[in-house]
C-alpha positions in Angstrom: -26.0 209.7 92.5 -28.6 208.0 90.5 -27.7 204.5 89.4 -29.7 202.6 86.7 -28.0 199.3 86.0 -24.4 200.3 85.6 -25.1 203.8 84.3 -24.2 206.7 86.5 -25.8 210.1 85.8 -23.2 212.8 86.1 -25.9 215.5 86.4 -25.9 214.7 90.1 -22.4 216.2 90.2 -23.5 219.4 88.4 -24.9 221.8 90.9 -24.6 225.4 92.0 -25.2 226.2 95.7 -24.3 229.1 97.8 -24.4 230.3 101.4 -23.4 233.5 103.0 -19.6 233.0 102.5 -19.1 230.5 99.7 -20.2 229.3 96.3 -20.2 225.6 95.8 -19.9 224.1 92.3 -20.3 220.4 91.3 -17.0 219.2 89.8 -18.5 217.6 86.7 -19.4 221.0 85.2 -17.5 222.2 82.1 -16.7 225.9 81.8 -19.2 226.1 78.9 -22.0 224.7 81.1 -21.1 227.1 83.9 -21.4 230.0 81.5 -24.9 228.9 80.5 -26.1 228.0 84.0 -28.6 230.6 85.4 -27.5 230.3 89.0 -23.8 231.1 88.4 -23.2 234.7 89.6 -22.4 237.3 86.9 -19.0 238.1 88.5 -17.9 234.5 88.2 -19.0 234.4 84.5 -17.0 237.6 83.9 -13.9 236.0 85.6 -14.4 232.9 83.4 -14.7 235.0 80.2 -11.8 237.4 80.9 -9.3 235.1 82.6 -10.0 231.4 82.7 -11.3 230.7 79.2 -8.3 232.5 77.7 -6.1 229.7 79.2 -8.5 226.7 79.2 -10.8 224.9 76.7 -14.5 225.5 77.2 -15.1 221.7 77.4 -12.7 221.2 80.3 -14.4 220.0 83.4 -13.7 221.5 86.8 -12.6 218.0 88.0 -9.9 217.6 85.4 -8.8 221.2 85.6 -8.1 221.0 89.3 -6.8 217.4 89.2 -4.0 218.3 86.8 -3.5 222.0 87.9 0.1 222.9 88.5 1.7 225.6 90.7 3.1 228.8 89.1 0.7 228.9 86.2 -1.6 231.7 85.3 -4.7 229.7 86.1 -3.3 228.7 89.5 -2.8 232.4 90.4 -6.4 233.2 89.3 -7.8 230.3 91.4 -5.6 231.3 94.4 -7.0 234.9 94.2 -10.5 233.4 94.4 -9.5 231.5 97.6 -10.7 228.2 96.2 -10.9 225.0 98.2 -11.3 221.5 96.7 -13.6 218.9 98.3 -12.4 215.4 97.6 -13.1 211.8 98.5 -9.9 209.9 99.3 -9.5 206.2 99.7 -8.4 205.2 103.2 -7.7 201.9 104.9 -9.6 201.3 108.1 -8.7 198.8 110.8 -11.6 196.8 112.1 -12.2 195.9 115.7 -10.6 192.4 115.1 -7.5 193.6 113.3 -8.7 193.2 109.7 -8.4 195.9 107.2 -11.2 197.5 105.1 -11.0 200.1 102.3 -13.3 203.0 102.4 -13.5 206.7 101.4 -13.1 209.8 103.5 -14.2 213.2 102.6 -11.7 216.0 103.0 -11.6 219.7 102.0 -8.2 221.0 100.8 -7.1 224.6 100.4 -6.0 225.0 96.8 -2.3 225.4 97.6 -2.2 222.1 99.6 -4.2 220.2 96.9 -2.0 221.4 94.0 1.2 220.7 95.9 0.2 217.0 96.2 1.9 215.2 93.3 -0.1 213.3 90.7 1.2 209.9 91.8 -0.1 210.5 95.4 -3.5 211.6 94.0 -3.7 208.4 91.9 -2.4 206.3 94.8 -5.0 207.5 97.3 -7.8 207.3 94.7 -8.7 211.0 94.9 -12.1 211.9 93.5 -12.9 215.6 93.2 -16.5 216.2 94.1 -16.8 219.9 94.6 -15.1 223.3 94.1 -15.7 225.8 96.8 -15.2 229.5 95.9 -14.9 232.1 98.6 -17.4 235.0 98.0 -15.0 237.3 99.7 -12.2 236.3 97.3 -14.6 236.7 94.3 -15.7 240.1 95.6 -12.1 241.3 96.0 -11.2 240.0 92.5 -10.9 243.0 90.1 -11.8 242.5 86.5 
């Protein structure tokens, strides 16, 4: 994250990386930006066009999409088929050696079902910040268009 004064550059949270089994997307991407990005695989762009963008606005960020996603919706089923996991930063309270308490953040990766089942009050209460969306390449390969 680049900080100049009090200005945070969100481009640091817009990245596309992949390894043998997963595709990693920065959570600040909008669907429109994903469609234009050269490193996004064609299959994902086809899934976006044929399924996701019929239900969501192009200017929706991945972060807000997954933060407010609900079970038993069409988009939830699409994301479940892609075997998506959500990487978050959660606020936790740590105990110090001398009994004091200190607030910090812990990184955690949730399967989609577990993250969506967490209610909105708990997400806000624990200060959940979505940093990355992880898409299984196997789930993407098995997805039929």
